[in-house]
C-alpha positions as CSV (number, residue, x, y, z in Angstrom):
1,M,0.0,0.0,0.0
2,S,1.1,3.6,-0.6
3,I,0.1,7.1,0.2
4,R,0.5,10.5,-1.6
5,A,2.9,12.9,0.0
6,W,4.5,16.2,-0.6
7,Q,8.1,15.3,-0.1
8,A,11.1,17.7,0.2
9,Q,13.7,16.1,-2.1
10,Q,16.4,18.6,-1.0
11,L,16.6,21.7,1.1
12,G,15.3,25.0,-0.3
13,A,12.2,27.1,-0.9
14,P,9.1,24.9,-0.6
15,A,7.9,25.7,-4.1
16,E,11.2,24.5,-5.5
17,V,11.9,21.4,-3.5
18,L,8.5,19.8,-2.7
19,T,7.4,17.0,-5.1
20,L,4.2,15.0,-5.0
21,V,5.1,11.3,-4.7
22,E,3.7,7.9,-4.1
23,A,5.3,6.8,-0.8
24,P,5.1,3.6,1.3
25,T,2.5,3.7,4.0
26,P,4.3,4.7,7.2
27,T,4.4,2.2,10.0
28,P,3.9,3.5,13.6
29,G,6.7,2.6,16.0
30,P,6.3,2.2,19.8
31,G,4.3,5.2,21.1
32,Q,3.2,6.4,17.7
33,V,-0.1,6.3,15.7
34,R,-0.8,6.3,12.0
35,V,-3.4,8.9,11.0
36,R,-5.5,9.5,7.9
37,V,-5.0,13.3,7.4
38,R,-8.2,15.4,7.2
39,A,-6.5,18.8,7.3
40,S,-3.0,20.2,7.9
41,A,-2.3,23.6,9.4
42,V,0.5,25.6,7.7
43,N,3.1,27.0,10.0
44,F,6.0,29.3,9.2
45,A,8.2,26.6,10.8
46,D,7.3,24.3,7.8
47,T,9.0,26.7,5.4
48,L,12.0,26.9,7.7
49,M,12.2,23.1,7.8
50,C,12.2,22.9,4.0
51,R,15.1,25.3,4.0
52,G,17.0,23.4,6.7
53,E,16.7,26.4,9.1
54,Y,14.4,25.0,11.7
55,Q,15.5,23.4,15.0
56,V,14.2,20.1,13.8
57,R,16.4,19.2,10.7
58,P,15.3,16.0,9.0
59,Q,17.5,14.8,6.2
60,P,15.8,14.8,2.7
61,P,13.7,13.2,1.5
62,F,11.0,14.1,4.2
63,V,7.4,15.2,4.4
64,P,6.9,18.5,6.3
65,G,3.7,19.5,8.0
66,L,3.8,19.9,11.8
67,E,0.1,20.1,12.8
68,V,-2.9,18.1,11.7
69,C,-6.4,16.8,12.3
70,G,-7.2,13.3,11.2
71,D,-8.5,9.8,12.0
72,V,-6.5,7.2,13.8
73,L,-5.9,4.2,11.5
74,E,-3.3,2.2,13.5
75,V,-1.7,2.4,16.9
76,G,1.9,1.3,17.8
77,E,3.1,-0.7,20.7
78,G,2.2,0.8,24.1
79,V,-0.4,3.3,22.9
80,T,-3.4,3.5,25.1
81,R,-4.4,7.2,25.0
82,V,-6.1,7.0,21.6
83,A,-7.7,4.2,19.6
84,V,-8.4,3.3,16.0
85,G,-11.3,5.5,14.7
86,D,-10.7,8.4,17.0
87,R,-10.8,11.9,15.4
88,V,-7.7,13.6,16.7
89,L,-5.4,16.6,16.4
90,G,-1.8,17.3,17.3
91,G,1.8,17.3,16.2
92,T,3.3,15.0,13.6
93,A,6.3,12.8,13.8
94,V,8.5,14.2,11.0
95,P,9.9,12.9,8.6
96,H,6.3,11.5,8.2
97,G,4.7,14.9,8.4
98,G,1.2,16.2,7.7
99,F,1.3,17.2,4.0
100,A,0.4,13.7,3.0
101,T,-2.8,11.6,2.9
102,E,-1.5,9.7,5.9
103,C,1.1,10.7,8.6
104,L,2.6,9.5,11.9
105,M,2.0,11.2,15.2
106,D,3.6,10.7,18.6
107,A,0.8,9.5,20.9
108,D,1.8,11.9,23.7
109,R,1.3,14.8,21.2
110,T,-2.1,13.5,20.0
111,Y,-5.3,15.0,21.4
112,P,-9.0,14.6,21.0
113,A,-10.4,17.0,18.4
114,P,-13.3,19.2,19.6
115,A,-16.7,18.2,18.3
116,G,-17.4,22.0,18.0
117,L,-14.7,22.6,15.4
118,D,-14.4,21.5,11.8
119,D,-11.3,19.7,10.5
120,A,-9.5,22.9,9.4
121,A,-10.0,24.7,12.6
122,S,-9.1,21.6,14.7
123,A,-5.8,21.3,12.7
124,A,-4.9,24.8,13.8
125,L,-5.8,24.5,17.5
126,M,-2.7,23.0,19.1
127,I,0.3,25.2,18.6
128,S,-1.3,28.7,18.7
129,Y,-3.8,28.0,21.4
130,Q,-1.6,26.0,23.7
131,T,1.0,28.7,23.3
132,G,-1.6,31.4,24.2
133,W,-2.9,29.4,27.2
134,F,0.5,28.8,28.7
135,G,1.5,32.4,28.0
136,L,-1.5,34.1,29.5
137,H,-2.4,31.7,32.3
138,R,0.8,29.8,33.4
139,R,3.3,32.6,32.8
140,A,1.4,35.9,33.1
141,A,-1.5,34.8,35.4
142,L,-3.9,37.0,33.5
143,R,-6.8,38.1,35.8
144,E,-10.4,39.0,35.0
145,G,-10.8,42.7,34.4
146,E,-7.1,43.3,33.4
147,T,-6.1,44.9,30.2
148,L,-4.3,42.7,27.7
149,L,-2.4,44.1,24.7
150,V,-1.9,41.7,21.8
151,H,0.5,42.5,19.0
152,A,-0.2,41.0,15.5
153,A,-3.8,40.5,16.7
154,S,-5.0,39.5,13.2
155,G,-2.4,36.7,12.8
156,G,-2.8,33.1,13.8
157,V,-0.8,33.4,17.1
158,G,-2.2,36.8,18.0
159,S,-5.9,36.0,17.3
160,A,-5.6,32.9,19.6
161,A,-4.4,35.1,22.4
162,V,-7.2,37.6,21.8
163,Q,-9.8,34.9,22.1
164,L,-8.2,33.3,25.2
165,G,-7.9,36.8,26.8
166,K,-11.6,37.5,26.2
167,A,-12.5,34.1,27.5
168,A,-10.6,34.9,30.7
169,G,-12.5,38.1,31.1
170,A,-9.8,40.6,30.1
171,R,-10.2,43.8,28.1
172,V,-8.3,43.2,24.9
173,I,-6.4,45.8,22.9
174,G,-5.2,44.5,19.5
175,V,-2.4,45.9,17.5
176,V,-2.3,45.3,13.7
177,G,-0.4,46.6,10.7
178,G,-2.8,48.0,8.2
179,R,-6.4,49.1,7.7
180,D,-7.4,45.8,6.1
181,K,-6.5,43.9,9.4
182,V,-8.5,46.1,11.7
183,D,-11.8,44.5,11.0
184,I,-10.3,41.0,11.3
185,A,-8.9,41.8,14.8
186,A,-12.2,43.2,15.9
187,R,-14.0,40.1,14.6
188,V,-12.0,37.8,16.7
189,G,-12.8,39.8,19.8
190,C,-10.6,42.8,20.4
191,D,-12.4,45.6,22.3
192,V,-10.2,48.2,20.7
193,V,-7.9,47.8,17.7
194,I,-4.8,50.0,17.0
195,D,-3.4,50.3,13.5
196,R,0.3,50.8,14.1
197,K,0.7,52.2,10.6
198,A,-1.7,55.1,11.3
199,E,-1.5,55.5,15.1
200,D,1.1,55.6,17.8
201,I,0.8,52.5,20.0
202,I,2.1,54.2,23.2
203,T,-0.2,57.2,23.0
204,R,-3.3,55.2,22.1
205,V,-2.8,52.6,24.9
206,K,-2.4,55.3,27.5
207,E,-5.5,57.0,26.1
208,I,-7.5,53.8,26.1
209,T,-6.5,52.9,29.7
210,D,-6.7,56.4,31.1
211,G,-2.9,56.4,31.7
212,H,-2.9,53.0,33.5
213,G,-1.2,51.1,30.7
214,A,-1.5,47.4,29.7
215,D,-1.4,44.9,32.5
216,V,-0.3,42.1,30.2
217,V,1.4,42.3,26.8
218,Y,1.5,39.3,24.4
219,D,4.3,39.8,22.0
220,P,5.0,37.4,19.1
221,V,6.7,40.2,17.1
222,G,9.7,41.6,18.9
223,G,11.6,44.6,17.6
224,S,9.8,47.9,17.8
225,A,6.6,46.2,19.1
226,Y,8.5,45.1,22.2
227,T,10.0,48.6,22.7
228,A,6.6,50.2,22.5
229,S,5.3,47.7,25.0
230,T,7.8,48.8,27.6
231,K,6.6,52.3,27.3
232,C,2.9,51.6,27.9
233,I,3.1,48.8,30.4
234,A,1.3,49.2,33.7
235,F,2.8,49.1,37.1
236,E,3.5,45.5,37.9
237,G,2.7,44.6,34.3
238,R,3.9,41.5,32.5
239,I,5.4,41.3,29.0
240,I,5.2,37.8,27.5
241,V,7.9,37.3,24.9
242,V,6.5,34.7,22.4
243,G,8.5,35.2,19.3
244,F,10.2,37.5,16.9
245,A,8.1,37.7,13.7
246,S,9.7,41.1,12.9
247,G,13.1,39.4,12.6
248,Q,14.5,41.7,15.3
249,V,15.3,40.2,18.7
250,P,15.1,43.0,21.2
251,E,17.6,43.5,24.0
252,P,15.7,44.3,27.2
253,R,16.9,47.1,29.3
254,L,16.8,45.6,32.8
255,N,17.3,48.9,34.5
256,H,14.1,50.1,32.8
257,A,12.2,47.0,34.0
258,M,13.5,47.7,37.5
259,V,12.5,51.4,37.5
260,K,9.0,50.7,36.1
261,N,8.4,47.6,38.1
262,Y,7.4,45.3,35.2
263,T,8.2,41.7,34.5
264,I,9.6,40.2,31.3
265,L,8.5,36.6,30.8
266,G,9.9,34.2,28.2
267,L,7.7,31.4,26.7
268,H,9.0,28.3,25.0
269,W,5.7,26.4,24.7
270,S,7.1,23.0,23.6
271,L,9.3,22.7,26.8
272,Y,6.1,22.1,28.7
273,E,5.7,18.8,26.8
274,Q,9.0,17.7,28.3
275,H,8.7,19.1,31.8
276,E,5.0,19.3,32.5
277,P,3.2,16.8,30.3
278,Q,0.2,16.5,32.6
279,L,-0.2,20.2,32.5
280,V,-0.3,20.1,28.7
281,Q,-3.2,17.5,28.9
282,E,-5.0,19.8,31.3
283,C,-4.5,22.7,28.9
284,H,-5.9,20.8,26.0
285,A,-8.9,19.7,28.0
286,E,-9.6,23.4,28.8
287,L,-9.2,24.3,25.1
288,V,-11.7,21.6,24.1
289,R,-14.2,23.0,26.7
290,L,-13.7,26.5,25.3
291,A,-14.1,25.4,21.7
292,D,-17.2,23.3,22.3
293,A,-18.7,26.3,24.2
294,G,-18.0,28.5,21.2
295,L,-15.5,30.8,23.1
296,V,-12.5,30.0,20.9
297,E,-12.2,29.1,17.2
298,P,-9.0,29.3,15.1
299,L,-9.3,32.0,12.5
300,V,-8.9,30.0,9.3
301,T,-8.7,32.6,6.6
302,E,-7.4,30.6,3.7
303,R,-7.9,27.0,2.7
304,F,-5.8,25.3,0.0
305,D,-6.5,22.0,-1.8
306,F,-4.0,19.2,-1.2
307,A,-2.7,19.6,-4.7
308,D,-1.7,23.3,-3.9
309,T,0.4,22.6,-0.8
310,P,3.5,24.3,-2.2
311,A,1.5,27.4,-2.9
312,A,0.2,27.4,0.7
313,L,3.7,27.3,2.1
314,T,4.8,30.1,-0.3
315,R,1.8,32.1,0.9
316,I,2.8,31.9,4.6
317,A,6.4,32.6,3.8
318,G,5.4,35.9,2.3
319,G,4.6,37.3,5.7
320,S,1.4,39.1,4.7
321,S,-1.2,36.5,5.6
322,T,-3.8,36.9,8.4
323,G,-5.2,34.1,10.6
324,R,-4.3,30.5,9.8
325,I,-3.7,28.8,6.4
326,V,-4.8,25.2,6.2
327,V,-4.4,22.5,3.6
328,E,-7.4,20.3,3.3
329,S,-6.4,16.8,2.4
330,A,-7.6,14.8,-0.6
331,R,-10.3,12.4,0.5
């Protein structure tokens, strides 16, 4: 038996190195499951993996695709958490990634898919929403009634934080880059949206909060976004450093943090899978509850056919997309 898979034959730009091939059906090893892919979320990390620039560096040929929703077809030795027939979501076991009709998943990174979400939204739930949950609740201890400032609020990571902040009872200010993204950020739940291309972030946050500032800042951007955050953070505020989409890694001024009494919090979500696996299970259970209650739903803005997988990766590499891009697998 064989499957269809978009395989990176060498390292380089996805559109140049991905080839649709007939490949042998993968066999799950101990602690793994084989899954029929329903949908694969596209992550920027997939493009980095194709280029050999991601922290996980499989040798070609390999199939990228880090995050999927699908049906369990076969379980490996020792797997008890999921069973054949379960509809699941989670992280794939590269080199048998998600841009294929079937993939492998590590059982400890395989979770029940919420009944309240379709396949595309379920595929996009794990990374962005677990990151947001750990950032806002585990690291920053966001409280009801506080003001949360979210950078890149119309993006996949930012929109997840917006929804989780609203679900926690926070007032959410979203920052976006361009008029076309303002409505998107408002639609996912922002109480106020700042267009950084037309407005000064620092001035507007102080106006919106009557000089108090943001109690919590969720920053997946870095660079000038981080700098602005330090100038409109509240007394005893918390800045969560999630990533550096701007390409600029800021250098925090610790004397400034001391004088203004704010906290800088780093977040490396995947480390919780190593150090606090039970907490990850609890996090996912809460996300399922929120999704089934209609309080969170990944913002899937673009859906690509399986045949157009290289175009989907090229789209996310361009840096101008909003929400999440998902490849819907051939049935």
